[in-house]
N, C-alpha and C positions, 0 to 999 in steps of 0.2 A: 254741422253746427258745433259739436263737441270738439272737433279738430281745430276749428277756427278759434274757439275759446282757449285751447292749449297754446296755439300760436301767439295769441294776444298776450297770454300770461308770460310766455317766454320772452316776447319782445319787451314787455314792461320790466321784467327782471333785468334784462340787458341794459335798458335805459337807466334804471335805478343804479345798477352796478357802475356804469360809466360815470354817472353824476356823482356818486359817492367817492369813486376813485379820484375824480377830478378835485373834489374838496380836500381829500387827503394829500394829494400831490401838489396842490396849489398852496399848501401851508395854512389853509383856513381852519384846519383841525390839528391840534397839537398833540405830541406824544403824551400818552397817559390820559387823554381826554375821553370821557365815556360817551358812547353813542347808543341811545336807546332806539328801539324800533319806531316808537312814536315820533321821536325827533327826526329820524330818517324819512319817515312818511311826509312830514311837514316840509323838509328841505328839498325833497325830490319830486313831490307831487304825485307819487305813485301810491297804489293801495298797499295794504299791509302784507299780503302774501308775496307779491314780487319783491318788496323791500326785504322781507325776512330771508328770501332766497339770495338776494344780492349781498346781504350782510354775511351770510354763510360762505358765499363764493369769495368775498374779499378776505375772509378768514383763511380760506384755503390758499389764496394768493400770498398770504403772509402779511397783509397790511393791517389786519385787525386781530385782536386776541379776545376770545370768549371769556366773559366774567362768570364765575360759578354762580353768583347771585342773580344772573340774568343780564342780557345786553352784551355790548362789546366795548373794547377799549382800543384806542389808536396805539399801534405798536411802535416802539422805538427800536432802531437797529443799531447794532455795534458795527464798527469798521470791519471787524472780522466776518460778521454775517455777510456783508456785501462783497468783500474780497473773495470769500469762499464761493458765493454764487457766481461771480465773474469767472473764477477759476474753473468751476464746473462747466460753464458755457464754453470756455476756451478748450477744455478737454474734448467736449463733444464736437465742436467745430473742427478741431484738429483731426478727429476721426473721419469727419465728413470730407475734409480735404484729402486725407489719405485714400479713402475709398474712391474719390474722383480720380486721383492720380493713378491708382492701381487698376481701376476698371476701364480707364481710358475715356477721354472726352474729345469730341471733334472740334475742329476750328470754328465751325458754325455755332456750337454750343458755348464756346468761350467768348464769342463776339459781344454778347450783352455785357459781360464783366469788363471787357476791354473798353467798351463805350462808357461804362460807369467810371472806369479808371481815368479816361480822358476828360470827362466832365469834372472830376475832382481835381485833376491837374490844373484845369482852367481856373477853378476857384482859388487854388493855392498860389496862383500868380499874383493875386492881390496882396499889396503890402501897404499898410497892415490889412489883415482879413477883417471885413466888416461883420457885424452881428448877423446881417442878412445872409452873408456867405456861410457863416457857421450854421445857420438854419437850413440852408440848401445842402450843406455837407451832411447833416443829420439824415435827410431824406436819401441822398445818394449812398451813404454808408450803410444804411439799413437795407437798401436794395442790393448792394454788393454782397452783403452777408447772406441775404435770402437766396440770391442766385447761386452762391457758392454752396450753400446747403443742399439745394436741389440737385446739384451735380453729383452728389453722393449716390443718387438713385436708391436710397434706402428709406422707405416710408417710416419704419420704426425709429430710425435715427432722427429723421426730420421732426417727428412728433416730440421726441425728447428734447431736441434743440429748441423747439417752440416753447415747450414747458419751462426749460431753463431760462430762456430769454424773458419770460413773463414774470420771473421772480423779481421782487422789488429792486430796481436800479441795476439789474444784471444785463440789460439789453446792450447791443454793441455801441449805441450812441448815448448811453445813460447819463454821462457827465460832460458831453461835448459842449452844451450851452454854458455850463458852469465854468468851464475852462476858458471860454472865449475872452474873459476879462484878464486872464493871467499873462504875465510877460512871456511865459514859455509856450503860449498857445500855438503859434505857427510852427515851432520846432516839433511839437508833439504830433501835429497833423501830418507833417512831412514824414516823420518816422512811421506813422501808421500807414501812410500811402505807400511807402517803400515796402512794408510788409505785404500790402495788397499786391504790389507788382511781383514780389518774389514768389508768393503762393501761386499766382497764375503761371509763372515760369516753371515752378516745380510740377504743377499739374500737367502742363504741356509736355514736359520731359519725363512724365510718369515716375517722378521721384516721390514716392509715398511718404517715406520717413521725413524728408525735408519739408514737404507740404504740411505734415502734421505738426512738426516742431515750430514752424513759422506761425501757425494759427494759435498755438499755445502761448508763444511769446507775445503775439498780438493782444491776447487777453490780458497779459501781465501789464501791457501799456495802459489798459483801461483801469487797472488797479492803481497805477501811478496817477492817473487822472483823478481818481477818487481821493487819494491822499492830498494832492494839490488843492482840490476843491474844498476839502475839509479844513486845510490849514489857512485858506483865504476865503472867508465867508463875507467879505465886504460887498460882494455883488450877489447877495442871496436872492435878489429879484429875478435873476436869470434862471435859477433853479430852486424855487422855494422849498421843494421837498427835501433839500439838504437839512432842514430843521428836524427831520425825523431820524437823522443819523448822528450817533454819538461818536466823536473822534476818540482816538486812543488816549488823548490828554484830558478828555471831559471827566 
């Protein structure tokens, strides 16, 4: 009975955390806005204990900031905060690619990445690329990065990459939807896809330094996406969470 109660509490905490995160990233809560425990209970429908835990977890994720007088405040992010988080992810993914290349990967293990590559190639044949195709790209790109990480065969490194990717806006596809309305959109995806192709080649040929360098450069492309998205906020509906980020000119 006690074990079932614990499981139920954990489940409610996760649901409350997801609901509150969705409110934050959908733009319905603004930077600097205060969130009280009672307010969170009302908006999520969860009880106070799971909500309290959910708020603490969102603070740990970096989306909320604790207020000394009690409660939490929606955090605003600087452009540097986000670019540093992306750079951190790129450094770790570069290490994963190097491990994969140096430790050796079979043709069978590389097959799922090549299938991912082919599926992305198919999307990029669309001119112009539709918003639906961008949405499909997000899924395929996330899969590619996850598969690449697994090839490192390093559980400690995989855990750190998961943690880095969960930092606000640091995931591999964090700004893809925001860039879909930009004139440079297709070119950026083509460059990113070429990075994917080169890192697979480097791993196949056991070129660790090359594989690592490519993935670090790949993360810098995401930083470029960030800057483009912040300079062109006319399509904020595609990524409402951009409202949480202050550009360098703000």
